[in-house]
LUMMIZA-843729 format. One record per residue (C-alpha): residue in one letter; chain; x, y, z. Coordinates in pm, 1 decimal, padded with zeros to 6 digits. Example, Ala and Ser with C-alpha at 12.3 -4.5 7.8 and 13.67 -1.06 7.14 Angstrom:
+--------+--------+----------+----------+----------+
| residu | chaine |        u |        v |        w |
+--------+--------+----------+----------+----------+
|      a |      A |  01230.0 | -00450.0 |  00780.0 |
|      s |      A |  01367.0 | -00106.0 |  00714.0 |
+--------+--------+----------+----------+----------+
REM end
This chain:
+--------+--------+----------+----------+----------+
| residu | chaine |        u |        v |        w |
+--------+--------+----------+----------+----------+
|      m |      A | -02308.4 | -00785.8 |  01333.9 |
|      d |      A | -02455.7 | -00715.2 |  00988.9 |
|      s |      A | -02635.4 | -00948.2 |  00753.2 |
|      r |      A | -02419.2 | -00874.3 |  00449.3 |
|      k |      A | -02367.3 | -01182.5 |  00232.6 |
|      i |      A | -02045.8 | -01286.8 |  00068.1 |
|      s |      A | -02035.8 | -01582.9 | -00163.3 |
|      s |      A | -01855.9 | -01898.1 | -00059.6 |
|      p |      A | -01494.8 | -01911.0 | -00182.5 |
|      k |      A | -01380.3 | -02152.9 | -00448.1 |
|      i |      A | -01088.1 | -02359.9 | -00323.6 |
|      n |      A | -00815.2 | -02495.5 | -00546.4 |
|      i |      A | -00545.8 | -02737.8 | -00442.7 |
|      l |      A | -00228.5 | -02555.8 | -00336.9 |
|      c |      A |  00090.8 | -02631.8 | -00520.7 |
|      f |      A |  00400.3 | -02707.2 | -00316.6 |
|      l |      A |  00705.0 | -02521.5 | -00439.4 |
|      f |      A |  01057.5 | -02652.5 | -00416.2 |
|      l |      A |  01406.1 | -02530.6 | -00494.8 |
|      a |      A |  01639.7 | -02741.3 | -00703.3 |
|      s |      A |  01788.6 | -02871.9 | -00381.2 |
|      g |      A |  01449.5 | -03009.6 | -00281.7 |
|      s |      A |  01388.4 | -02778.1 |  00014.9 |
|      a |      A |  01066.2 | -02577.5 |  00039.5 |
|      f |      A |  01083.2 | -02221.1 | -00090.8 |
|      i |      A |  01001.1 | -01981.3 |  00192.8 |
|      w |      A |  00831.5 | -01660.3 |  00082.4 |
|      a |      A |  00888.8 | -01332.9 |  00265.5 |
|      d |      A |  00566.3 | -01168.1 |  00375.2 |
|      w |      A |  00459.1 | -00826.2 |  00245.5 |
|      e |      A |  00138.4 | -00800.5 |  00444.7 |
|      n |      A |  00109.2 | -00421.1 |  00449.8 |
|      h |      A |  00145.3 | -00262.3 |  00105.6 |
|      r |      A |  00379.1 |  00002.2 |  00256.8 |
|      g |      A |  00580.9 | -00250.9 |  00456.4 |
|      d |      A |  00492.0 | -00163.2 |  00816.3 |
|      s |      A |  00251.4 |  00046.0 |  01022.8 |
|      s |      A |  00463.3 |  00361.7 |  00980.0 |
|      l |      A |  00427.4 |  00318.3 |  00600.9 |
|      r |      A |  00796.4 |  00359.7 |  00512.3 |
|      g |      A |  00780.8 |  00142.8 |  00199.1 |
|      i |      A |  01079.4 | -00081.1 |  00278.7 |
|      a |      A |  01090.7 | -00455.3 |  00201.0 |
|      s |      A |  01340.9 | -00685.4 |  00371.6 |
|      g |      A |  01587.4 | -00900.8 |  00181.9 |
|      a |      A |  01771.3 | -00869.5 | -00146.1 |
|      t |      A |  01645.3 | -00774.6 | -00490.8 |
|      g |      A |  01846.7 | -00873.0 | -00797.2 |
|      d |      A |  01938.3 | -00691.6 | -01119.7 |
|      q |      A |  01692.5 | -00850.9 | -01358.9 |
|      l |      A |  01320.2 | -00876.2 | -01422.6 |
|      v |      A |  01238.6 | -01221.9 | -01555.4 |
|      f |      A |  00870.3 | -01271.8 | -01630.8 |
|      q |      A |  00721.2 | -01574.3 | -01448.5 |
|      w |      A |  00343.4 | -01575.8 | -01482.0 |
|      t |      A |  00029.8 | -01364.3 | -01512.6 |
|      f |      A | -00312.9 | -01390.4 | -01351.6 |
|      e |      A | -00628.0 | -01221.3 | -01486.8 |
|      a |      A | -00803.3 | -01018.0 | -01214.9 |
|      g |      A | -01025.1 | -00777.7 | -01412.1 |
|      k |      A | -00975.0 | -00479.5 | -01644.3 |
|      y |      A | -00883.5 | -00137.9 | -01504.1 |
|      l |      A | -00712.8 | -00306.4 | -01210.7 |
|      k |      A | -00591.6 | -00046.7 | -00960.1 |
|      s |      A | -00549.7 | -00243.8 | -00637.1 |
|      s |      A | -00200.8 | -00326.8 | -00511.2 |
|      p |      A | -00108.4 | -00686.3 | -00416.0 |
|      v |      A |  00008.7 | -00802.6 | -00074.1 |
|      v |      A |  00189.1 | -01128.3 |  00010.3 |
|      s |      A |  00147.2 | -01369.6 |  00300.4 |
|      d |      A |  00219.6 | -01738.9 |  00352.9 |
|      g |      A |  00306.0 | -01796.8 | -00012.8 |
|      k |      A | -00010.8 | -01636.0 | -00147.3 |
|      i |      A | -00082.9 | -01308.7 | -00326.9 |
|      f |      A | -00397.5 | -01124.0 | -00218.8 |
|      l |      A | -00555.5 | -00881.0 | -00463.3 |
|      g |      A | -00890.9 | -00712.9 | -00513.7 |
|      g |      A | -01055.7 | -00662.6 | -00850.3 |
|      p |      A | -01268.1 | -00385.1 | -01002.8 |
|      t |      A | -01569.5 | -00616.7 | -01040.2 |
|      g |      A | -01573.4 | -00695.1 | -00667.0 |
|      v |      A | -01403.7 | -01034.8 | -00683.8 |
|      f |      A | -01121.0 | -01071.0 | -00433.1 |
|      h |      A | -00849.0 | -01323.8 | -00515.0 |
|      a |      A | -00592.0 | -01533.7 | -00332.5 |
|      v |      A | -00327.7 | -01656.3 | -00578.8 |
|      d |      A | -00041.5 | -01900.0 | -00533.2 |
|      a |      A |  00277.2 | -01691.7 | -00546.6 |
|      g |      A |  00489.4 | -01949.6 | -00726.8 |
|      s |      A |  00250.4 | -02068.2 | -00995.2 |
|      g |      A | -00003.8 | -01787.4 | -01039.9 |
|      k |      A | -00289.1 | -02033.1 | -00988.1 |
|      e |      A | -00594.6 | -01917.5 | -00796.3 |
|      v |      A | -00628.4 | -02062.8 | -00446.0 |
|      w |      A | -00965.1 | -01906.4 | -00366.4 |
|      q |      A | -01187.6 | -01618.4 | -00464.0 |
|      t |      A | -01481.1 | -01445.3 | -00299.4 |
|      d |      A | -01734.9 | -01176.7 | -00386.0 |
|      a |      A | -01641.8 | -00857.2 | -00200.5 |
|      g |      A | -01925.0 | -00639.2 | -00332.7 |
|      l |      A | -01915.7 | -00348.4 | -00576.5 |
|      g |      A | -01539.2 | -00348.8 | -00630.0 |
|      v |      A | -01200.7 | -00335.3 | -00457.5 |
|      d |      A | -00950.5 | -00066.3 | -00556.8 |
|      a |      A | -00777.7 | -00043.5 | -00218.0 |
|      p |      A | -00487.7 | -00270.7 | -00119.5 |
|      a |      A | -00565.4 | -00533.2 |  00143.3 |
|      l |      A | -00398.4 | -00579.9 |  00481.3 |
|      i |      A | -00296.1 | -00920.3 |  00617.6 |
|      h |      A | -00277.2 | -00956.0 |  00994.3 |
|      n |      A | -00279.7 | -01264.4 |  01215.3 |
|      k |      A | -00396.3 | -01498.3 |  00934.6 |
|      h |      A | -00681.7 | -01266.7 |  00837.5 |
|      v |      A | -00736.6 | -01043.0 |  00534.1 |
|      y |      A | -00883.1 | -00695.0 |  00582.7 |
|      i |      A | -01035.5 | -00535.7 |  00272.0 |
|      g |      A | -01193.0 | -00198.4 |  00201.0 |
|      t |      A | -01452.3 | -00187.9 | -00078.9 |
|      k |      A | -01593.5 |  00069.8 | -00319.3 |
|      d |      A | -01936.6 |  00036.9 | -00158.3 |
|      g |      A | -01798.8 |  00130.5 |  00181.6 |
|      w |      A | -01748.1 | -00198.9 |  00362.8 |
|      l |      A | -01448.2 | -00308.0 |  00566.8 |
|      l |      A | -01436.5 | -00686.7 |  00544.4 |
|      c |      A | -01243.5 | -00944.3 |  00746.3 |
|      l |      A | -01179.0 | -01283.5 |  00585.2 |
|      k |      A | -00979.0 | -01589.0 |  00684.7 |
|      s |      A | -00663.1 | -01580.2 |  00473.7 |
|      k |      A | -00652.8 | -01957.3 |  00430.0 |
|      t |      A | -01003.7 | -02003.9 |  00291.7 |
|      g |      A | -01161.8 | -01663.9 |  00218.2 |
|      e |      A | -01439.7 | -01733.1 |  00468.1 |
|      k |      A | -01604.2 | -01417.9 |  00602.6 |
|      v |      A | -01544.3 | -01339.5 |  00971.0 |
|      w |      A | -01714.4 | -00999.5 |  00994.3 |
|      a |      A | -01811.9 | -00690.4 |  00794.5 |
|      y |      A | -01822.4 | -00329.3 |  00913.4 |
|      e |      A | -02004.3 | -00062.7 |  00713.9 |
|      t |      A | -01879.5 |  00289.6 |  00655.3 |
|      m |      A | -02092.8 |  00532.8 |  00461.6 |
|      g |      A | -01847.7 |  00602.8 |  00179.6 |
|      e |      A | -01602.5 |  00445.3 | -00064.3 |
|      i |      A | -01276.7 |  00306.9 |  00075.5 |
|      v |      A | -00976.3 |  00366.4 | -00151.1 |
|      g |      A | -00689.0 |  00339.0 |  00099.3 |
|      a |      A | -00562.2 |  00023.2 |  00265.0 |
|      p |      A | -00644.9 | -00054.2 |  00628.9 |
|      n |      A | -00368.6 | -00046.3 |  00889.0 |
|      q |      A | -00324.4 | -00243.2 |  01211.2 |
|      a |      A | -00227.5 | -00118.5 |  01556.5 |
|      t |      A | -00252.4 | -00221.7 |  01921.9 |
|      h |      A | -00462.1 | -00017.3 |  02161.7 |
|      p |      A | -00212.2 |  00146.9 |  02402.1 |
|      v |      A | -00436.1 |  00086.4 |  02707.3 |
|      s |      A | -00648.8 | -00224.2 |  02651.6 |
|      g |      A | -00407.3 | -00414.7 |  02427.4 |
|      q |      A | -00684.2 | -00481.9 |  02172.8 |
|      s |      A | -00578.1 | -00541.3 |  01815.4 |
|      l |      A | -00721.9 | -00257.5 |  01607.9 |
|      i |      A | -00789.8 | -00200.6 |  01239.6 |
|      l |      A | -00795.5 |  00158.0 |  01111.7 |
|      v |      A | -00930.2 |  00273.3 |  00776.3 |
|      g |      A | -01029.7 |  00600.9 |  00613.3 |
|      s |      A | -01346.1 |  00644.7 |  00409.2 |
|      y |      A | -01517.8 |  00884.5 |  00173.6 |
|      d |      A | -01771.9 |  00939.9 |  00450.8 |
|      n |      A | -01500.2 |  01177.9 |  00587.2 |
|      y |      A | -01433.7 |  00957.0 |  00891.0 |
|      l |      A | -01132.5 |  00765.2 |  01010.6 |
|      h |      A | -01273.5 |  00442.6 |  01156.8 |
|      c |      A | -01108.6 |  00235.9 |  01431.0 |
|      v |      A | -01257.0 | -00111.0 |  01490.1 |
|      d |      A | -01173.6 | -00422.0 |  01688.7 |
|      a |      A | -00973.2 | -00657.9 |  01465.2 |
|      k |      A | -01143.4 | -00968.5 |  01608.0 |
|      n |      A | -01511.3 | -00875.9 |  01574.2 |
|      g |      A | -01535.6 | -00552.7 |  01372.2 |
|      q |      A | -01700.3 | -00358.5 |  01653.7 |
|      l |      A | -01646.8 |  00018.3 |  01642.3 |
|      i |      A | -01397.5 |  00149.0 |  01900.0 |
|      w |      A | -01402.4 |  00512.5 |  01785.7 |
|      k |      A | -01422.5 |  00724.8 |  01473.5 |
|      f |      A | -01280.4 |  01066.8 |  01393.9 |
|      e |      A | -01446.1 |  01313.4 |  01156.4 |
|      s |      A | -01237.0 |  01513.1 |  00909.4 |
|      m |      A | -01373.7 |  01777.5 |  00672.0 |
|      n |      A | -01350.6 |  01582.9 |  00345.5 |
|      y |      A | -01262.6 |  01249.9 |  00186.4 |
|      i |      A | -00982.8 |  01038.5 |  00335.2 |
|      n |      A | -00782.8 |  00871.5 |  00058.2 |
|      g |      A | -00468.9 |  00716.9 |  00202.7 |
|      t |      A | -00373.8 |  00459.0 |  00462.8 |
|      p |      A | -00343.9 |  00595.2 |  00820.0 |
|      a |      A |  00010.6 |  00572.6 |  00958.1 |
|      i |      A |  00098.2 |  00484.8 |  01319.2 |
|      w |      A |  00355.9 |  00687.4 |  01514.7 |
|      k |      A |  00513.4 |  00570.2 |  01842.2 |
|      d |      A |  00231.6 |  00312.8 |  01882.8 |
|      e |      A |  00014.2 |  00594.7 |  02017.6 |
|      v |      A | -00072.1 |  00838.6 |  01739.4 |
|      v |      A | -00252.9 |  00797.4 |  01406.3 |
|      v |      A | -00129.8 |  01030.1 |  01130.2 |
|      f |      A | -00316.7 |  01087.3 |  00803.3 |
|      g |      A | -00422.1 |  01350.4 |  00552.4 |
|      g |      A | -00720.4 |  01400.6 |  00326.4 |
|      c |      A | -00893.8 |  01613.9 |  00067.3 |
|      d |      A | -00945.8 |  01892.7 |  00323.0 |
|      a |      A | -00567.8 |  01969.3 |  00295.7 |
|      q |      A | -00514.4 |  01891.0 |  00664.4 |
|      l |      A | -00258.3 |  01659.8 |  00820.9 |
|      y |      A | -00417.9 |  01508.8 |  01132.0 |
|      m |      A | -00262.8 |  01361.2 |  01443.2 |
|      v |      A | -00520.7 |  01162.0 |  01639.9 |
|      s |      A | -00486.4 |  00966.4 |  01965.0 |
|      l |      A | -00489.5 |  00592.5 |  01901.3 |
|      a |      A | -00644.3 |  00537.8 |  02245.6 |
|      d |      A | -00964.8 |  00741.4 |  02200.5 |
|      g |      A | -00967.2 |  00909.6 |  01857.8 |
|      k |      A | -00927.6 |  01259.1 |  02000.8 |
|      l |      A | -00752.4 |  01524.7 |  01793.8 |
|      i |      A | -00397.6 |  01599.0 |  01907.6 |
|      r |      A | -00293.2 |  01839.9 |  01634.2 |
|      q |      A | -00368.2 |  01931.9 |  01274.7 |
|      v |      A | -00146.1 |  02102.5 |  01019.4 |
|      d |      A | -00277.3 |  02296.2 |  00719.4 |
|      l |      A | -00083.8 |  02190.5 |  00407.5 |
|      e |      A | -00293.3 |  02419.6 |  00183.7 |
|      a |      A | -00362.6 |  02152.7 | -00081.9 |
|      p |      A | -00558.9 |  01824.5 | -00081.7 |
|      i |      A | -00374.3 |  01501.4 |  00001.4 |
|      a |      A | -00446.8 |  01192.7 | -00208.8 |
|      s |      A | -00179.6 |  00960.3 | -00069.2 |
|      s |      A | -00052.5 |  00811.8 |  00255.9 |
|      v |      A |  00185.6 |  00974.6 |  00500.7 |
|      g |      A |  00518.5 |  00802.0 |  00567.4 |
|      i |      A |  00690.5 |  00842.9 |  00905.7 |
|      k |      A |  01056.1 |  00826.9 |  01003.8 |
|      d |      A |  01167.5 |  00927.8 |  01355.1 |
|      h |      A |  00943.2 |  01224.5 |  01450.8 |
|      f |      A |  00893.6 |  01347.0 |  01095.0 |
|      a |      A |  00605.0 |  01283.1 |  00856.6 |
|      y |      A |  00646.8 |  01304.2 |  00477.1 |
|      v |      A |  00369.2 |  01343.3 |  00220.1 |
|      g |      A |  00306.1 |  01489.0 | -00125.3 |
|      d |      A | -00000.4 |  01699.6 | -00203.4 |
|      m |      A | -00228.6 |  01731.9 | -00505.3 |
|      d |      A | -00084.9 |  02070.4 | -00596.0 |
|      k |      A |  00295.0 |  02064.2 | -00633.9 |
|      t |      A |  00473.1 |  02010.1 | -00303.0 |
|      v |      A |  00626.3 |  01730.2 | -00095.3 |
|      h |      A |  00617.4 |  01825.7 |  00273.8 |
|      a |      A |  00823.0 |  01731.1 |  00578.9 |
|      i |      A |  00638.4 |  01791.0 |  00907.8 |
|      d |      A |  00782.1 |  01774.4 |  01258.8 |
|      l |      A |  00522.3 |  01571.1 |  01449.9 |
|      n |      A |  00647.2 |  01701.4 |  01785.0 |
|      t |      A |  00569.3 |  02062.4 |  01697.6 |
|      g |      A |  00341.6 |  02054.3 |  01393.4 |
|      k |      A |  00587.0 |  02276.0 |  01203.8 |
|      i |      A |  00656.6 |  02222.5 |  00833.4 |
|      t |      A |  01034.7 |  02180.4 |  00819.4 |
|      w |      A |  01067.4 |  02191.0 |  00441.5 |
|      g |      A |  00865.6 |  02187.9 |  00121.4 |
|      y |      A |  01007.6 |  02035.0 | -00195.0 |
|      l |      A |  00888.1 |  02194.3 | -00520.9 |
|      h |      A |  01011.4 |  02071.7 | -00856.9 |
|      r |      A |  00738.9 |  02149.3 | -01110.0 |
|      n |      A |  00370.4 |  02234.5 | -01092.8 |
|      f |      A |  00245.5 |  01874.9 | -01090.8 |
|      p |      A |  00061.3 |  01684.7 | -00814.3 |
|      y |      A |  00174.5 |  01381.1 | -00614.1 |
|      f |      A | -00054.7 |  01079.2 | -00582.9 |
|      s |      A |  00232.4 |  00847.0 | -00485.6 |
|      s |      A |  00316.5 |  00776.2 | -00120.9 |
|      p |      A |  00681.1 |  00815.9 | -00014.6 |
|      a |      A |  00938.3 |  00549.6 |  00066.6 |
|      i |      A |  01179.8 |  00661.3 |  00337.1 |
|      t |      A |  01534.1 |  00568.9 |  00441.8 |
|      e |      A |  01773.2 |  00734.3 |  00685.6 |
|      e |      A |  01897.1 |  00964.0 |  00408.9 |
|      l |      A |  01624.5 |  00987.4 |  00144.6 |
|      v |      A |  01256.2 |  01039.9 |  00074.9 |
|      i |      A |  01162.4 |  00869.3 | -00254.1 |
|      i |      A |  00834.2 |  00965.5 | -00422.4 |
|      g |      A |  00672.1 |  00944.3 | -00765.4 |
|      g |      A |  00505.5 |  01241.9 | -00930.1 |
|      r |      A |  00265.4 |  01326.8 | -01208.2 |
|      d |      A |  00553.4 |  01514.8 | -01370.3 |
|      k |      A |  00662.5 |  01164.5 | -01482.9 |
|      g |      A |  00948.2 |  01173.5 | -01236.3 |
|      l |      A |  01070.1 |  00962.2 | -00947.3 |
|      h |      A |  01224.7 |  01204.2 | -00699.7 |
|      a |      A |  01498.3 |  01130.4 | -00447.4 |
|      i |      A |  01494.5 |  01404.3 | -00182.0 |
|      e |      A |  01747.5 |  01450.4 |  00096.5 |
|      r |      A |  01547.4 |  01366.8 |  00408.0 |
|      i |      A |  01700.5 |  01630.0 |  00635.6 |
|      s |      A |  01749.9 |  01923.2 |  00396.6 |
|      g |      A |  01468.4 |  01870.4 |  00146.0 |
|      e |      A |  01712.1 |  01914.2 | -00144.6 |
|      q |      A |  01691.0 |  01698.2 | -00456.1 |
|      k |      A |  01957.6 |  01426.5 | -00483.8 |
|      w |      A |  01845.2 |  01286.4 | -00818.5 |
|      r |      A |  01539.4 |  01247.9 | -01039.5 |
|      y |      A |  01453.7 |  00956.1 | -01269.0 |
|      s |      A |  01243.3 |  01050.3 | -01570.9 |
|      a |      A |  00978.4 |  00805.8 | -01692.3 |
|      r |      A |  00757.2 |  00839.1 | -02001.3 |
|      g |      A |  00436.9 |  00836.3 | -01797.6 |
|      r |      A |  00323.7 |  00967.9 | -01462.6 |
|      i |      A |  00412.2 |  00772.8 | -01149.5 |
|      d |      A |  00105.8 |  00731.8 | -00926.6 |
|      g |      A |  00212.4 |  00403.3 | -00766.4 |
|      s |      A |  00428.4 |  00417.2 | -00455.8 |
|      p |      A |  00796.4 |  00315.3 | -00460.7 |
|      v |      A |  00922.5 |  00015.6 | -00262.9 |
|      i |      A |  01284.6 |  00001.2 | -00145.3 |
|      s |      A |  01453.1 | -00338.7 | -00135.2 |
|      g |      A |  01820.4 | -00435.8 | -00132.7 |
|      g |      A |  01954.7 | -00099.2 | -00248.3 |
|      k |      A |  01702.0 | -00071.4 | -00529.0 |
|      i |      A |  01369.9 |  00101.8 | -00581.7 |
|      v |      A |  01088.4 | -00102.1 | -00735.5 |
|      i |      A |  00834.4 |  00108.2 | -00922.7 |
|      g |      A |  00574.9 |  00087.7 | -01198.9 |
|      s |      A |  00454.3 |  00380.0 | -01408.8 |
|      m |      A |  00174.5 |  00478.1 | -01642.2 |
|      d |      A |  00403.2 |  00419.9 | -01942.0 |
|      g |      A |  00360.2 |  00047.5 | -01871.7 |
|      k |      A |  00708.1 | -00023.2 | -01736.0 |
|      v |      A |  00827.0 | -00193.3 | -01418.9 |
|      c |      A |  01171.6 | -00067.3 | -01319.7 |
|      l |      A |  01447.2 | -00146.9 | -01073.0 |
|      i |      A |  01632.3 |  00175.7 | -00995.8 |
|      d |      A |  01958.9 |  00215.3 | -00805.9 |
|      i |      A |  01882.4 |  00409.7 | -00489.8 |
|      k |      A |  02223.5 |  00580.3 | -00483.6 |
|      t |      A |  02234.3 |  00704.7 | -00842.8 |
|      g |      A |  01882.7 |  00692.6 | -00983.9 |
|      e |      A |  02004.6 |  00475.9 | -01271.7 |
|      v |      A |  01786.4 |  00197.3 | -01412.3 |
|      r |      A |  01923.4 | -00147.0 | -01328.4 |
|      a |      A |  01647.4 | -00343.8 | -01502.1 |
|      q |      A |  01312.5 | -00277.8 | -01665.1 |
|      y |      A |  01026.9 | -00471.2 | -01822.1 |
|      e |      A |  00771.1 | -00316.0 | -02053.7 |
|      i |      A |  00425.9 | -00460.4 | -01989.2 |
|      g |      A |  00267.0 | -00213.0 | -02228.6 |
|      s |      A | -00035.5 | -00109.8 | -02023.2 |
|      s |      A | -00063.9 |  00155.8 | -01752.6 |
|      i |      A |  00044.6 |  00075.7 | -01397.0 |
|      s |      A | -00108.7 |  00289.7 | -01123.8 |
|      s |      A | -00066.1 |  00043.1 | -00836.6 |
|      t |      A |  00220.3 | -00032.3 | -00598.4 |
|      c |      A |  00445.9 | -00336.4 | -00641.7 |
|      a |      A |  00476.8 | -00608.7 | -00378.8 |
|      v |      A |  00829.1 | -00741.7 | -00313.2 |
|      s |      A |  00897.4 | -01084.1 | -00161.8 |
|      k |      A |  01227.6 | -01274.3 | -00154.9 |
|      g |      A |  01349.3 | -01126.1 | -00483.4 |
|      w |      A |  01010.7 | -01169.4 | -00651.8 |
|      i |      A |  00802.9 | -00871.9 | -00763.9 |
|      f |      A |  00426.9 | -00871.7 | -00811.9 |
|      v |      A |  00235.4 | -00586.0 | -00973.2 |
|      g |      A | -00120.4 | -00523.6 | -01088.7 |
|      c |      A | -00170.9 | -00354.6 | -01424.1 |
|      e |      A | -00468.1 | -00167.9 | -01570.4 |
|      d |      A | -00495.7 | -00430.3 | -01845.0 |
|      g |      A | -00650.1 | -00641.3 | -01568.4 |
|      n |      A | -00357.9 | -00872.2 | -01501.3 |
|      l |      A | -00137.4 | -00945.0 | -01203.4 |
|      y |      A |  00223.7 | -00997.7 | -01319.9 |
|      a |      A |  00501.4 | -01186.7 | -01142.0 |
|      f |      A |  00874.3 | -01132.4 | -01199.2 |
|      n |      A |  01184.3 | -01290.7 | -01048.0 |
|      s |      A |  01478.4 | -01054.3 | -00998.6 |
|      m |      A |  01715.2 | -01323.0 | -00870.8 |
|      q |      A |  01880.1 | -01632.7 | -01020.6 |
|      t |      A |  01685.9 | -01853.6 | -00777.7 |
|      s |      A |  01441.8 | -02094.7 | -00944.3 |
|      l |      A |  01152.1 | -02276.6 | -00779.4 |
+--------+--------+----------+----------+----------+
REM end
């Protein structure tokens, strides 16, 4: 165990939220910023046809981290190193703690604990209720992708996996932060590692390789050369992995064979967004200022939504709609069948992060330093 110090959290009194009927409002959890361990980007429940502004919380200028939701609280890192827990209904701070140099990566919530990667290379575990530090594990490089959780297929241990700019994928024990194994790639690892069949870790990096690594021991199973660096996370559906590269292509890879089944090329612009995946579609944002809907089996374009700024944040699918922010400062709800805008709200400052969706509410961090909350439904607290 290391001797790293984290300041004591400041605790505010929680507000209790009620519907007009008097019953407690129950928030849906969004504990992994891509929805689940396979990183498909799908939120449960309905999303309405409006974006009604509710509140804003100041988290620090040039905010890039994406929020996650658990137990009625929003968890979000800031560029100055302060990590926040915010009441989802009121926007009031519940606690904050010093997480070091800065936090650009989204957090992960698992089993009442918050797992955070920092710009100075630490993976931290905090109690989600209070912000109290449980353990800290040091990598030797910046962490820009969210951690992911999995269960060891042999021992049953709860594991936390995270990539680092030290070129390693790290696998540690979720309870105590002790290293289980680490796998060395040939360059920076940017995205969140995805889990396939509860046995295989799938991720890409700046070395242009897609890796498949055994969850049990960190041994290489297979790697696929995609011929361009990967800045985002891989999404998995069935035995296929989907990812965009930093050149111009979105790839579909058969994980059983390692073969690239199709490559989608629209224009010569890179993809920093991670895909959202349904039975029929792969949805991904691009630096061509487009949100692309690609037929999952054929790789053909179904539709494309054109924004006024690049789309680096990752789409979230909820209730037949796609929730997305863009660098033109807009949050949009887009019909998944047609690509038509159902609702939009112009914040006016660039959005490079991914939205969190919970029970019809939408939370998004903006580069003006604020966390914004919107209600897409008629429900009031």
